[in-house]
C-alpha positions, 0 to 999 in steps of 0.5 A: 105799278104792283101794289107791293112795290107802290106800298114799299116805295111810298113808305120809303118816301115817307121815311125819307121825308122829302118835300112833295115837290122834291124830284128824288123822293127816295134819295137815290144815290145813282141811276145805273139804268141811265147812260149819264145820270146827273149826280150832285152831292152824292145823290141822283138829280132826276129831271122830274119828280115823275122820273125820281118816283119811277127810279125808286120804284124800279130799284124796289122792283129789282130788289124784289125780283132778286129775292130780297127781304125787306130787311135786305132791301132797307139795309142797302137803301139806308145802310148803317154806315150812312144812317144811324137809325137803319133799324127805325127806318126798317120798322117804319117801312115795315109798318107803313107798307104792311109787311108782316115779316121783314125777313121773308123774301118780298116775292112771297107777298106779291099777289098774282 
């Protein structure tokens, strides 16, 4: 996994605060890459933690490929309509992932 994707994904997991054995550490609400994802209580239920981690990394990688900034990624991941602390979420992920500017497209931080 690309270092940037891994750092952002791990920071999201840390912010979400799920137990280390929780299968959906990113608290994803869907898994559109799967033909019939199991959704319970509004959240995707992956078959394993490995699948949940891969799903979250997939979502982060997709947002980077779309040219999103960290601010855009987090506003979609933890929208203010669902979370009254989106700005705290963003600042924590920015710090923990080592992103200098949350408004710059994340593609600019990928080392080739």
